[in-house]
C-alpha positions as CSV (number, residue, x, y, z in Angstrom):
1,M,-12.2,-7.5,-2.2
2,L,-15.9,-7.6,-1.5
3,D,-15.4,-10.2,1.3
4,A,-15.6,-7.5,4.0
5,I,-18.8,-6.0,2.6
6,D,-22.4,-7.2,2.9
7,V,-23.4,-7.6,-0.7
8,A,-26.4,-9.8,-0.1
9,Q,-29.3,-8.7,-2.3
10,K,-27.2,-6.0,-3.8
11,E,-26.6,-5.3,-7.5
12,I,-22.9,-5.7,-8.2
13,I,-21.3,-4.1,-11.2
14,E,-17.7,-5.1,-11.7
15,V,-15.5,-2.3,-12.9
16,T,-12.7,-3.4,-15.3
17,A,-10.2,-1.3,-17.2
18,D,-13.0,0.2,-19.2
19,I,-13.3,3.4,-17.1
20,S,-15.9,5.0,-19.4
21,A,-18.2,2.0,-18.8
22,A,-17.6,2.4,-15.0
23,M,-18.5,6.1,-15.2
24,A,-21.7,5.3,-17.2
25,A,-22.7,2.7,-14.6
26,I,-22.2,5.2,-11.8
27,D,-24.1,7.9,-13.7
28,K,-26.9,5.5,-14.5
29,N,-27.3,4.7,-10.7
30,K,-26.6,8.2,-9.3
31,E,-30.1,8.5,-7.8
32,R,-29.5,5.3,-5.8
33,N,-27.1,4.7,-2.9
34,T,-24.1,3.6,-4.8
35,V,-20.8,2.3,-3.4
36,V,-17.6,2.2,-5.4
37,V,-15.0,-0.1,-3.9
38,V,-11.5,0.2,-5.1
39,S,-8.2,-1.2,-3.9
40,G,-5.6,1.1,-2.6
41,D,-6.0,4.7,-1.5
42,P,-9.0,6.3,-3.4
43,G,-7.2,9.7,-3.6
44,F,-3.8,8.5,-4.8
45,Y,-3.8,7.5,-8.5
46,S,-7.2,5.9,-8.1
47,M,-10.9,6.5,-9.1
48,L,-11.6,9.5,-7.0
49,K,-10.3,12.1,-9.4
50,T,-11.9,10.3,-12.4
51,I,-15.3,10.2,-10.7
52,R,-15.1,13.9,-9.7
53,N,-14.0,14.9,-13.2
54,H,-16.7,12.9,-15.0
55,L,-19.6,13.3,-12.6
56,P,-19.0,16.5,-10.6
57,E,-22.6,16.8,-9.6
58,I,-22.5,13.6,-7.5
59,A,-22.0,14.1,-3.7
60,L,-19.3,11.7,-2.5
61,D,-18.4,10.3,0.9
62,V,-14.9,9.0,0.6
63,I,-13.9,6.4,3.2
64,P,-10.3,5.3,2.7
65,G,-8.7,2.4,4.4
66,V,-5.1,2.1,5.3
67,S,-3.0,2.6,2.2
68,S,-0.4,0.1,1.1
69,M,2.2,2.8,1.6
70,Q,1.1,3.3,5.2
71,M,1.0,-0.4,5.7
72,L,4.5,-1.0,4.4
73,F,6.1,1.8,6.5
74,G,4.3,0.5,9.5
75,R,5.5,-3.0,8.9
76,I,9.2,-1.9,8.6
77,G,8.9,0.6,11.4
78,E,10.0,3.6,9.3
79,E,8.8,7.2,9.2
80,W,7.7,8.4,5.8
81,Q,7.5,12.2,6.0
82,G,9.8,13.6,3.3
83,V,9.5,10.4,1.2
84,A,8.6,11.1,-2.5
85,L,5.4,9.2,-3.4
86,A,4.9,8.0,-7.0
87,S,3.2,5.4,-9.1
88,V,4.2,3.6,-12.3
89,H,0.8,1.8,-12.4
90,G,-0.1,2.1,-16.0
91,R,2.7,4.6,-16.6
92,S,6.2,4.6,-18.0
93,L,9.3,3.8,-15.9
94,E,10.9,7.0,-17.3
95,E,8.5,8.9,-15.0
96,L,10.7,7.7,-12.1
97,D,13.8,9.5,-13.4
98,T,12.8,12.9,-12.0
99,V,11.7,11.3,-8.7
100,I,15.0,9.5,-8.3
101,E,17.0,12.5,-9.3
102,R,15.4,14.8,-6.8
103,H,14.8,12.4,-3.8
104,K,17.0,10.0,-1.9
105,R,13.9,8.3,-0.5
106,S,10.9,7.3,-2.5
107,C,7.9,5.0,-2.4
108,I,6.4,3.7,-5.6
109,L,3.2,1.8,-6.5
110,T,4.0,-0.8,-9.1
111,D,1.8,-2.8,-11.5
112,N,1.9,-6.2,-13.3
113,V,4.1,-4.8,-16.1
114,H,6.4,-2.6,-13.9
115,S,6.9,-4.9,-11.0
116,A,9.2,-4.2,-8.1
117,P,12.0,-6.3,-9.6
118,A,11.5,-4.6,-13.0
119,I,11.9,-1.2,-11.3
120,A,15.0,-2.5,-9.5
121,R,16.5,-3.6,-12.8
122,Y,15.7,-0.3,-14.4
123,L,17.4,1.7,-11.6
124,A,20.4,-0.7,-11.3
125,D,21.0,-0.4,-15.1
126,K,21.4,3.3,-14.4
127,G,24.1,2.6,-11.9
128,I,21.9,3.4,-8.9
129,T,22.4,1.5,-5.7
130,G,20.6,1.4,-2.4
131,R,18.2,-0.3,0.0
132,V,14.8,-1.4,-1.2
133,V,11.8,-2.9,0.6
134,A,9.1,-4.5,-1.5
135,G,5.7,-5.4,-0.1
136,A,3.0,-7.4,-1.8
137,N,-0.4,-8.5,-0.6
138,L,0.0,-6.4,2.5
139,S,-2.5,-7.3,5.3
140,Y,-3.5,-10.6,3.6
141,D,-2.5,-14.1,4.5
142,D,0.0,-14.3,1.7
143,E,1.7,-11.0,2.6
144,R,5.3,-10.9,1.4
145,I,7.9,-8.3,2.3
146,V,11.6,-8.4,1.3
147,D,14.2,-5.9,2.6
148,T,17.2,-6.0,0.4
149,T,19.3,-4.1,-2.2
150,L,18.3,-3.0,-5.7
151,A,20.7,-5.5,-7.2
152,E,19.2,-8.4,-5.2
153,L,15.6,-7.4,-5.8
154,A,16.3,-7.2,-9.5
155,K,16.9,-11.0,-9.4
156,L,13.6,-11.9,-7.7
157,E,10.3,-12.8,-9.3
158,G,6.9,-11.6,-8.3
159,F,6.0,-8.4,-6.5
160,E,3.5,-7.3,-9.2
161,S,1.0,-4.7,-8.0
162,S,3.1,-4.0,-4.9
163,V,4.6,-1.1,-3.1
164,L,8.3,-0.4,-3.2
165,Y,10.3,1.8,-0.8
166,I,13.7,2.9,-2.1
167,E,16.6,4.5,-0.2
168,I,19.3,5.5,-2.7
169,D,23.0,5.4,-1.5
170,S,24.7,8.7,-1.4
C-alpha cells in the first residue's frame, strides 16, 4: 500500500490488528507530522472514528481515495443512491439480517472469514435469491469482478476482503 507514497528517510510504523498499539504510536508522535495510511474509505468502518475517539485533541486532515464501493459501482455502471451500505469485516453475518430484510439492494464489505462466497451461502441458505457482483483487488492488476447469482457465487472460491453488491429478487 505504501508504493504510491514517498517513504524514503521516513520512520514507518506498521499498524496491525493491535489497535491500542497503533493509538499509542500515533499519540507518541502527535507533535510530529504523522500520516496514517489505511486501505479503504477512512470514514467507513475504518480508523477515523477510532483515532478521533482515542485522541480527540489531534487535528486531522482526512484525504480519502476512491472507495471500493465507488470503484465497484463505477466498474459495473450502476448508480448506488438508495443502496444500503454495510460491513461484516470483523463482525457477525447475523448483522446482515436487518439489512437484507429492509433493503432490496445492498453493498457489503467482506473480510477473510466472511468472504463474498460465504455471504452468498449464508443468504442462499435462508432461501434468498438474486443478482450479486463481487469485486476483489479493485484497481490493481489482479482485479477480479464476477456478476452472477447468489447460488453461483456460493460455489466460488476467493473474494476475501472484497466488496459485494446484492440485488434481491422480489
